[in-house]
C-alpha positions as a Markdown table, in Angstrom:
| # | Residue | x | y | z |
|---|---|---|---|---|
| 1 | Met | 84.1 | 67.4 | 84.5 |
| 2 | Tyr | 81.1 | 65.4 | 83.1 |
| 3 | Lys | 78.2 | 65.3 | 85.5 |
| 4 | Arg | 78.2 | 61.5 | 85.4 |
| 5 | Asp | 81.9 | 61.5 | 86.7 |
| 6 | Met | 81.2 | 63.6 | 89.8 |
| 7 | Ser | 81.2 | 61.9 | 93.2 |
| 8 | Ser | 78.2 | 62.1 | 95.4 |
| 9 | Lys | 80.1 | 64.7 | 97.6 |
| 10 | Gln | 81.0 | 66.8 | 94.5 |
| 11 | Met | 77.4 | 66.6 | 93.3 |
| 12 | Ala | 76.1 | 67.7 | 96.7 |
| 13 | Glu | 78.5 | 70.6 | 96.8 |
| 14 | Arg | 77.5 | 71.7 | 93.3 |
| 15 | Asn | 73.8 | 71.5 | 94.2 |
| 16 | Leu | 74.4 | 73.5 | 97.3 |
| 17 | Phe | 76.4 | 76.1 | 95.3 |
| 18 | Met | 73.6 | 76.3 | 92.7 |
| 19 | Glu | 70.8 | 76.5 | 95.2 |
| 20 | Lys | 72.5 | 79.3 | 97.3 |
| 21 | Val | 73.5 | 81.5 | 94.4 |
| 22 | Thr | 70.2 | 81.1 | 92.6 |
| 23 | Ala | 68.2 | 82.0 | 95.8 |
| 24 | Ala | 70.4 | 85.1 | 96.3 |
| 25 | Gly | 69.7 | 86.4 | 92.8 |
| 26 | Trp | 72.8 | 85.4 | 90.9 |
| 27 | Asp | 72.4 | 84.5 | 87.2 |
| 28 | Val | 73.2 | 80.9 | 86.4 |
| 29 | Ala | 71.5 | 80.8 | 82.9 |
| 30 | Gly | 73.4 | 79.0 | 80.2 |
| 31 | Trp | 76.1 | 77.4 | 82.3 |
| 32 | Ala | 73.7 | 75.4 | 84.4 |
| 33 | Glu | 71.9 | 74.1 | 81.3 |
| 34 | Leu | 75.1 | 73.2 | 79.6 |
| 35 | Phe | 76.3 | 71.2 | 82.6 |
| 36 | Glu | 72.9 | 69.4 | 83.0 |
| 37 | Thr | 73.1 | 68.0 | 79.4 |
| 38 | Asp | 76.1 | 65.9 | 80.5 |
| 39 | Leu | 77.3 | 66.1 | 76.9 |
| 40 | Phe | 80.4 | 68.2 | 77.6 |
| 41 | Asp | 83.3 | 68.2 | 80.0 |
| 42 | Val | 82.2 | 71.4 | 81.8 |
| 43 | Arg | 84.7 | 73.4 | 84.0 |
| 44 | Pro | 83.9 | 75.0 | 86.3 |
| 45 | Glu | 81.0 | 72.8 | 87.2 |
| 46 | Gly | 79.0 | 75.7 | 88.6 |
| 47 | Arg | 79.1 | 79.4 | 87.5 |
| 48 | Ala | 77.0 | 82.4 | 88.5 |
| 49 | Glu | 77.1 | 86.1 | 87.8 |
| 50 | Tyr | 75.9 | 89.0 | 89.8 |
| 51 | Thr | 76.0 | 92.8 | 89.2 |
| 52 | Asn | 75.6 | 95.3 | 91.9 |
| 53 | Glu | 75.8 | 99.1 | 91.7 |
| 54 | Ala | 79.6 | 99.2 | 91.6 |
| 55 | Ala | 80.9 | 95.8 | 90.5 |
| 56 | His | 80.3 | 92.7 | 88.3 |
| 57 | Leu | 80.9 | 89.5 | 90.2 |
| 58 | Val | 81.5 | 85.9 | 88.9 |
| 59 | Leu | 81.4 | 83.0 | 91.3 |
| 60 | Glu | 82.6 | 79.6 | 90.1 |
| 61 | Tyr | 82.6 | 76.1 | 91.7 |
| 62 | Leu | 85.4 | 73.8 | 90.8 |
| 63 | Ala | 84.6 | 70.3 | 91.9 |
| 64 | Ala | 88.0 | 68.5 | 91.6 |
| 65 | Glu | 89.8 | 71.3 | 93.4 |
| 66 | Glu | 87.3 | 71.8 | 96.2 |
| 67 | Cys | 87.5 | 75.5 | 95.3 |
| 68 | Val | 85.3 | 78.5 | 94.7 |
| 69 | Thr | 86.7 | 81.3 | 92.6 |
| 70 | Leu | 85.4 | 84.9 | 92.9 |
| 71 | Leu | 86.1 | 87.3 | 90.1 |
| 72 | Val | 85.5 | 91.0 | 90.8 |
| 73 | Ala | 85.5 | 93.9 | 88.3 |
| 74 | Ala | 84.3 | 97.4 | 88.3 |
| 75 | Arg | 81.0 | 97.7 | 86.6 |
| 76 | Gly | 81.6 | 98.1 | 82.9 |
| 77 | Ala | 85.3 | 97.1 | 83.1 |
| 78 | Gln | 85.1 | 93.3 | 83.0 |
| 79 | Glu | 88.4 | 93.0 | 81.3 |
| 80 | Asp | 90.1 | 94.1 | 84.5 |
| 81 | Met | 88.9 | 91.4 | 86.8 |
| 82 | Met | 90.5 | 90.5 | 90.1 |
| 83 | Lys | 90.4 | 86.8 | 90.8 |
| 84 | Tyr | 90.4 | 85.0 | 94.2 |
| 85 | Arg | 90.5 | 81.3 | 94.9 |
| 86 | Phe | 88.9 | 79.9 | 98.1 |
| 87 | Tyr | 89.7 | 76.3 | 99.1 |
| 88 | Phe | 86.8 | 75.5 | 101.3 |
| 89 | Asp | 87.7 | 72.3 | 103.1 |
| 90 | Arg | 86.0 | 73.7 | 106.3 |
| 91 | Gly | 82.6 | 74.2 | 104.7 |
| 92 | Leu | 81.3 | 75.4 | 101.4 |
| 93 | Glu | 78.0 | 76.6 | 102.9 |
| 94 | Asn | 79.7 | 79.1 | 105.3 |
| 95 | Leu | 81.8 | 80.5 | 102.5 |
| 96 | Leu | 78.9 | 80.9 | 100.2 |
| 97 | Asp | 76.8 | 82.5 | 103.0 |
| 98 | Ser | 79.6 | 85.1 | 103.6 |
| 99 | Ile | 80.0 | 86.0 | 99.9 |
| 100 | Ile | 76.3 | 86.2 | 99.4 |
| 101 | Gly | 76.0 | 88.3 | 102.5 |
| 102 | Trp | 78.1 | 91.1 | 101.0 |
| 103 | Gln | 77.3 | 90.6 | 97.3 |
| 104 | Gly | 75.4 | 93.9 | 97.2 |
| 105 | Asp | 78.3 | 95.9 | 98.8 |
| 106 | Leu | 81.4 | 94.4 | 97.2 |
| 107 | Ser | 83.3 | 96.7 | 94.8 |
| 108 | Thr | 86.9 | 97.0 | 93.6 |
| 109 | Gln | 87.3 | 99.7 | 96.3 |
| 110 | Asn | 86.3 | 97.6 | 99.4 |
| 111 | Phe | 87.1 | 94.0 | 98.6 |
| 112 | Thr | 90.1 | 93.6 | 100.9 |
| 113 | Pro | 88.4 | 93.6 | 104.3 |
| 114 | Leu | 85.6 | 91.5 | 102.9 |
| 115 | Ile | 88.0 | 88.9 | 101.5 |
| 116 | Lys | 89.9 | 88.9 | 104.8 |
| 117 | Arg | 86.6 | 87.9 | 106.6 |
| 118 | Val | 86.4 | 84.6 | 104.7 |
| 119 | Ile | 90.0 | 83.6 | 105.2 |
| 120 | Pro | 89.2 | 81.8 | 108.5 |
| 121 | Leu | 86.5 | 79.8 | 106.7 |
| 122 | Cys | 89.0 | 78.3 | 104.2 |
| 123 | Gln | 92.0 | 76.0 | 104.1 |
| 124 | Ala | 93.7 | 78.5 | 101.8 |
| 125 | Val | 92.9 | 81.7 | 99.9 |
| 126 | Phe | 94.8 | 82.9 | 96.9 |
| 127 | Tyr | 94.8 | 86.0 | 94.7 |
| 128 | Glu | 95.4 | 85.0 | 91.0 |
| 129 | Leu | 97.5 | 87.3 | 89.0 |
| 130 | Pro | 96.6 | 87.9 | 85.3 |
| 131 | Gln | 99.5 | 85.7 | 84.3 |
| 132 | Gly | 98.1 | 82.8 | 86.3 |
| 133 | Gln | 100.5 | 83.0 | 89.2 |
| 134 | Leu | 98.9 | 82.6 | 92.7 |
| 135 | Leu | 99.7 | 84.7 | 95.7 |
| 136 | Lys | 98.7 | 83.1 | 99.0 |
| 137 | Leu | 96.6 | 85.4 | 101.2 |
| 138 | Ser | 96.2 | 83.0 | 104.1 |
| 139 | Ser | 98.7 | 81.1 | 106.3 |
């Protein structure tokens, strides 16, 4: 989406996303600058990367879908990423606070209980298979 086409709500959500992840040490370089030029139809509208001792994480904000995606891969194995989609109608800030709260501990070995903790914060949570199919993890 072009920056100029975003609603005030979408822009506020994107700003919140960028502020939270930047303050928590996520890398937003490149993607943020590209979006700010408003020369391109940029999707996702926000993107950040973080690497802890065990995993590489990518967090994305998709304005039109009111969704945050989280990609998790074992460190050094980015081609085998697991992807989750969080539809946050009950509050983006709480979702981001939860993800940021366990960013240093998340790995491919312990993601299940951590993902389950954010399910109550979302309208829906999905696991995205490599072929693009979605498996619903929430009721």
